[in-house]
N, C-alpha and C positions, 0 to 999 in steps of 0.2 A: 504493500500500500504506500510506503513512504516515497517510492519513486514516482508515484502518480499524484498522491494527495500532498500538496505543498502549498498552503495558503500564501506563502511569501511570493509565489510565482503567479498568483491569480491575475494580477493586473496585466502582466506581460502576456499571459496566455490569452486573455480577453482581447487585448490590442491586436494580437496576431489574427484572431477571428474577425475583428473589424476590418483589418486590411484585406483578408481573404474575401470577405463579402463585398467590400468596395471594388476589388479587382473583378469579381464576377458581374457586378452591376454597372460598372463604368461604361461598358459599350452601349448601355441604354440611357445614358445621361441621367442616371438616378441621383437624387440629392443624397447628402450624407445621412447615414441611418441614425435614428434614435437608438441608443444603446441602453439596455436594461440588464443590470448586473444581478448576479445571484448572491445569496448569502454564501460566505466562504466555507461553512460547514453546516452539518445537520439540515441539509436542504432537500434530501431525497426522501419522499414519502413511501416509496416501495423498495423492497430488497428481496432478493432470491438467493438462497445458498444451497449448494449440494452439501451432503454430509460425508465426512471422510473418517474412516475408522483407524485409530492409531492407539496402541497400548491399551486395547480393550475398550476404548471409549470413542463415541462419535463426536466429531468437532465440525463447526461451521467451516466451509471451505469454498474457495474459488479457484479458477484455473486460468492461466494465461492462454491467449489464443493459440490453438494448435497443440496445447499441452493437456492431454486427457489423463495422464498417469502421474503427474507431479502437482500435488495439491498445495495451495497457499492457505494455511490455517488462519482463521479469523477469530480474534477474541473480541474486538470492537470494530465498529464501522463508522468512522467520523463523518462520512458524507451522508449517512442515513439520519433520519429524524431522531431527536432525543428519545422519543417513545420507543423506536425500534432498538436503540442502544440500551435502553432500560429493560426491554423485554428479553433481549438475547441471552444474558446469563441466567435469568430466571427460568426461561424455557429449557435451556441446556441442563440446568440442575434438575428440572422435572423429569426429563427423559432419562437422565442418568440414574435417577432414583426409582424409575418405574419401567419394568420390562414391557408392559403392555403398550406404553408410549414409544419405546425405543426399538422394539422388535421390527427389523427390516424397514425402518424409517430411512429414506434416502434423500429427501429434499424438504426444505422449509421455505415458505414465502410469507412475507410480512406486507400488509397494506395498512398505512396509517393516514390520518388526515389532519389538516390544520385545526379542525374543530375538536380534535382530541380522540376521535374514534380509532379503533384498531381491530384488525382481523389477522389471524394466523392460519395458514394452510399447511397441513402435514401430509406428505405424500409417501406412500408405502408400496413395497413389493410383496404384499400379502393381503388377504381379505381382512376387513375390519369387523370385529366381533363385539359382543356385548361388553366384554371386559375392557376393550379399547374405549368404547363409548362411555363407560362409567368413569374411566380415568380422564378422558377428554373433557367430560362435564366438570369434574373437579378442577382440572387445569384452567378451563375457561373462567370459572368462578374466582380462582386464586389470582389470575392475571387480569381479570376484568376485560376480557376480549371475547370476540366470537372465534370459534375454532371450526375449521373445515377439515375433514378427513377425506383423503382421496386414495383410492386403490383402483386396480383395473376394473372398469365398468361400474364403479360405485362411488358415490359422494355422500358423506354424512355431515350434516350441518348442526353445529351446537351454537345456538344463538341465532345470528342472522347470516345470510350469504351475501351481504353487502356492507360497505362502510358508508357512513354519512359525513359529507363534507359541507362546509359553509364558506363561501367566498364573498368578500366585500368588493364590489365593482361599481364605480361611478355613483357612489352614494346609496347603493342598495345592497342588501345581503341576499345571496341566492343559496339555496340548499340543494345538494345533489346526492342522489343515491349512486354509489359506485359498486357495481356487482363484482363478486369474486371472479377472477379469470378474465375480466374484460379490460380493455385499455383505459387507463386514466393518465393524466399528465403527471409525471413523476416529481416535478419541482413546483410545489404549491405556491410558494412566494412569487416565483417568476410567472407562473400561470396567471395569477391575479393581475400582474403588470401587463401581460399579453392581452388579457381580456379587456382591460381598461384601454389599451392602445387601439384595439380593434373597434371598440365602441366610439372612441374619439375619431378614428379614421372614417368610420361609417357615417358619423354625423346623425342629426335628426332628420329623417326622411318622411315624405308624405306619399311614397310609392312602396313597392313590395320588394321583398328579399327572397332570393332563391339560395338555399344552402345545400351543398353537396358534402357527403361524408360527415354527418352531424354527430356520430357517436352517441354518447349518453346525454347530449345537449349542452356540453361544456360552453360552447360559444352561442348556441341557439337561445338560451335563456336571456342573457344580457342584450344580444343583438335584436331580439324580438321587441325590446322596448324602444328601439330606434326605427322601426319600420311599421307601415300600416298593417301588413300581414306577411306571413312567412310560409313558404313551402320548403320543407326540409326532407332530405333523403338519407337513408342509412340501410345497409344490407344485413347487418348482424341482428338477429332476433333479440339476443340478450341486450344489446345496446339500445335497440328500438324500445323495448319494454322499460328500460331504465329511463330513457328520454321522456317517454309518455308519463311515467310517474313524476319525473322532475318538473315537467311542465304543469301538471295538475297541482303538485305540492306548492309550487310558487305562484299559482293563480294566473298563469299565462295562457290566454285563450285565443290568441291570434296566430297560432302555428298549426299547420296541417302537416303531419309527418307520414311519409309513405315509405314502405320497405322496398326500395329499389336501389340498384347500383347506379353509379354515375353514368355508366355506359347505357343502362336501360332507360334512364331518364332522358338521355340524349336522343335515343330512338323514339321515345314517346313525344318529346317536344318537336322532333322533326317529322312526326307522323309516319314513321316507318312501320310501326305495329302497335296495337292497343295492349294494355296490361290490365289484367283483372284487379290488381292491387291499386289501380287508379280509378276504379269505379266510384262514382260520386264526386270525383275531383274534376272541376271544369278549369283546365289550364288556361283557357281564354279569358277568364275573369281576373287573372293576375296581371298587374302592371309592374313587371320586374324592372327596377332601376339598378339593382346591385345583385351580383352573384358572389357568394362567399364560398371559398374552397379551402379545405385543409386535408390535402390528399396524402396517401402513404408515400414512402420514400421514393417510389418510382415516379412520383409526380402525376400530372394529368396525362392520360392517353391522348393521342392527336385528335380524336373525334371530340372528346370532352373539352379539350383546349379550344377547338373550333366553336363549340357551343358557347363557351364563355365570351367569345368575341362579339356576340350579338348584344351584349349588355353594356350599358353606359359605363358602369364601374365594376371592377373586379377586385375584391378584397381577398388576398391570398396569403395564407399562413403555410409555411413550408418547414419540414424537418430535414430537408436536403437541398442546400443552396445550389448544387449543380443542376438538379432537375428543375428547380425554380428558374434558373437562368435559361435553360433549354425551352421552358414554356413561355417565358417572356420573349425570347427570340422569335417564337412562332406568332406572338401577338403584337410585336412592336410596330408593325406597319399601321395598325389601327388604334393602339393604345400606348400611352406614355406612363412612366413611373412617376407618380406625384409624391408618394411618401414611401419610406421604407424603414425597417427596424430590425435590430438584432436582439433576440431574447436568449440569454445564456442559461438555458435549461440544463445543460450538461457540463458544468465546470470540470476542468482537469481532463477533458477528452477533446477530440477534434470536432465533435458533433456540435451543431448549433441550430437553433430555431430562428427563422427569419420571417418577416412579413412585408408585403408590398401592397400599396393601393395603386391600381392601374385605372386610368381615366381615358375615355375616348378622346382621340385627337380632334 
């Protein structure tokens, strides 16, 4: 860890990311990015560890890329939240003291939130029996967490199968249900800054918003307060269900969510073919002024990129600046970069999150 985690190097590492993003966006005459720093430590709300057996005991372990047989044993994890660091030794002591918890346990996953919630997932190479469940219930009570047990073909939930998050954005607090196993933003502090920037870049609009890849509604909830109405799409059933709950929980009633991929929505908007999941949705009644996209690392596929071209404004959050630049290159003849930002979600790594607002020329 010491070779990677070095807070004294944070400023220099962040500046290197700024320079890399500038180099990628300079061909498009982009303005200087707004830069949003991360806390230097205890910023990561999720952590996943394999377990490594040594001297008769299981230890938290990680592996260098390409190294499957040389474990790096972990006693603490300073990039993870304080709650994860507090839970790690207590959980380790529990499995060391209880064979029902430790027997063929091979992986542990933590999910915590800025709101103080926590969930622990224990993964096994064996069936989970009544003895395991009794031990897990006691563990959940002692640690004040939800516990999920996973083995082949089975999942046992002690407590809840989601964590609850609260994020303060632009003067309002939004509550999110974050399901076990689904994607969530790992750096809560930077996520709040990213959502606030997106709201500011969006502005207060009197037309409609189209959102692709909406996930559990991380961006949907605050952006919905900036538009007349929103049509949001997501393909994952787990994320769709979480997003629907989050919309209802926060009293947001101007969003219609449909379970379609970005590629399928492109086909629907282009009239290529109808979709049963769009029954009751009149696409012609929307007056889309802005499209919001937060695609996977591969970026938008060419057809989806062409779809976004028809909108006046494209608000784009990217976890891969290389594919972001490729998409901008496809759009630059019709759109210019009006704003951009760097969000340091992943300190001490080369990864960065970035955002751009593209406006029709």
